[in-house]
Residue, then its C-alpha position, 0 to 999 in steps of 0.5 A: m322777172k320785172s322789178c317795179p320802179t315804185c316799190w321794187m316788187q318783182s313780177e313775172d315778165s308777162a305782167t303789166r302792173c305791179r302785183l303789190c302797188h298796181e303801178p304800170l310796169p315798164k318792159r324791163v327795169e333793173s332794180p335801182l342802187v339804193e344809197g348808191r351802194y345796195q343792189l337789190e337781188s331778191m325779195i325775201g319777205s313782205g309785210t303791210q308796210g314794206l318789203v325785205f330784200l336780199a341786197r348786195d353791198v357793192g362796195l364791201g361785197r357782202l350780202v345785207a337784209l334791206k328793209m324798204l318801206n312801201p311808198s304807198c303805205t297809209n302813214t309813211l312818216v309813222a312807219a319811217a319813225r318806227l324803222k329809224r327807231e329799230a335802226t337806232a336800237l340795233a346800232s346801240v347794241h353789239n352782241d352775237h345774238v342781236a342782228q347788226v345794223y349797217s345804215f339807215g336813210s331815205h331812197g326816193d319817197s321811201f326809207f330803208l334799213a340795211m342790216e345783217y343778213v342772217r341766212g337761216r330759218n325762223l324759230d317758229l318753223l323749228v316749232s312747226e316742223h316738230l309739231d308736224r312730226r309729233a315730236h318735241i324739240p329736245t330739251r337741251q336744244c330749247r335751253t340753248i336757244l332760250s339762253e342765247i335769246a336771253e343773252g341778246l335781250t340782256s344786251l338790249h336791256h343794258a342799253g336801255i331798250v325793251h324789245r316788246d315783240v319777243k316771239p319765235s318768228n322774230v328769232m332766226i337760227e343761222y345755218g352753219t353755226d346754229r347761232t340764235v339771232l334776235l330780229d325786228l326791233g321795230l317795236a323797241r322802246w327806250l326805257a328813258g322815254p318821256a314819263s308822261s307819254r302814253c304807250s300805244i298797245v303794240g305787240t303780238p297778242q300771244y306773247m304780250a305782257p299784261e302791262q303791255i296790253n294795259a298801256d296807261d302807264p309807260t313806266k311799267i314797260a321794262g325788262h320784265t316785259d320781255v321776260y314775260s314774252l320770253g316765258c311765252t316763247a319758252y312755253e311754246l318751245f317746250t310744248g309746241a304752242p304758246p300758253f294763250d292762243f284763242d280764235s280772236v285777238r280780244e279773247t287772247l288778250a283777256h286771257q293774257m290779262f287775267d288767267e294764270v298760265p296753264a301748267l307746263s306739266l299738263s302737256r309735258p309731264d316730264l317737265a313738271v319741274l319747270d312749272p314754278v319757273l314758268r309760273r313766275a316768268l308769266s306772273k301778271d304782276p311785273n314785280a313778281r316775275y324774274q327781273s331779268c332774262a338771265e335770272m329766268i334762264a338760271a332758274i331753268d338751268e337749276a330746275l333741269p338736270d345738268p347736261p354732261h357739259a355743265h361744268a365745261r369751259a371751252r378753250p379760247p381759240t388758237a391759231a390752229l383749226r380745231l377739227m373733230v372726226v366722230d365715227d364708230d368705224e375705225v377705218f373711216r376715222a383714219f381715212a377722214a383724218a388723213a383726208c382732212g390734212l390733204a384737203l386743207p393744206d393751207f390750215r394748221l389742223e388740230t385733229v381729234c378722232a372720237a369713236s362715239g358721241v360720248e367720247a366726242l363730247q368728252a373731248a369737246e369739254r377740253s376743246c370745242p371743235e370748229v369743224v366736225v365730220l359726224d357720222d349719224d349711225m353710232p351706238l349709245l348716242e346717235g349723230a343728231d343727239t351728239l350734235s344737240y349736246l355739242r350745240a349746247m356747250p360753250g362755243g358749240f353754236g359756232a361749229q361747222v358740221v358735215v354729216v356722213s352716212s351710208a344710208l343718206r336717204q333715211l337720214p333725218r335731215w330735218r333734225f340736222a337742218q334745225m341745228g344749222v347743218s346744210d352739208f351731207l355726204k354719202k359713204p363711201i365718200d368721194l375724196a374730191e367732193f369731201a375736199v370741197v365741202l371741208n374747204a367751205l366749212a373751214t373757211r366759214a369756221v375762220e370767219q366765225r372765229a373772226r366775228r367773236 
């Protein structure tokens, strides 16, 4: 692969011109070191004004997501101001559910933003995968995701920032932890901005609040604007589609401005109890909505039946690594527990064995595990359902999980992948392979604990 010296786009070795900016390509050019510290490794995203690279901070040895403006974009100064606004917004917030920013600066004729690299999948992919299989995202999983998005938005609002572009494609589900992370604050607006300045109409039509479309009065853009977008996102998580999505932008915006939201129960009769919640969240009148994201989530929790962990409180982390083996096979439970001790000699383990998903959740109420060895095929509650309940528990999003199965080919891996699982082992398990996987999970769990 060749790297363009102008925009750093990668092209095939046989190419003579960059496929993005069409500048001539030299025979072979290594990507430059940005700000003397970031080494570009691969491109992971692109847009109309720039590119996103996976880069390595050579000083700290960590991976970062590096947003680079395309020097050939039509209005570099405006794009740079937007990128700096995103950097400033992110730098003012410290929350597990908002991506962290590391640095902002110029590089040649361009500008860059270095931020936390969240290895995972976008929420819109989660929605589309369920649609492709004619399935709904489990309601408890939706509640967890929405609650974590709301937590991130609340931290922004407390810092005086409105996101203005809340939508599934701007939410990442992290592999390994199932942590929900808000991304892309390029359209964020400070609540304390000049009262006389008119807001530009920016956002994504399917998720824009009426006051965002009719932008004559910037003082109307506030936390309730993100509540509306969160309501649209919730509607899509529950049904598979946003409430208003038409062929043209003009038509979509007109429906956002004037039409009442279609009842959720038209698509999901089983969720009729949420009709009044989403009707209020998507009210055209900002003053009639929930005035905070937390208030909206509380209304959802009140409307839906309590999950079995509703009153649980996870115990604060201890020095011991909390490990759980969940399998209805007594012989395998004993083998796995012993193997964990052999494979993790450098860790002090607090191991719990559970013979069913229900028993595992009851044990997790007392102490949420950090590493889980989970069998998929169990009576009463299958492994995927057990994990979705566990993820919704306090502290459950950080659990590192390996799924074991004697029928690995028939395993619904896509369901587990959506909950942050990337490790799968076939029974009977090779002890050496098991040890490698467990060490990786334990290391990630310790790193996750350190971040909290």
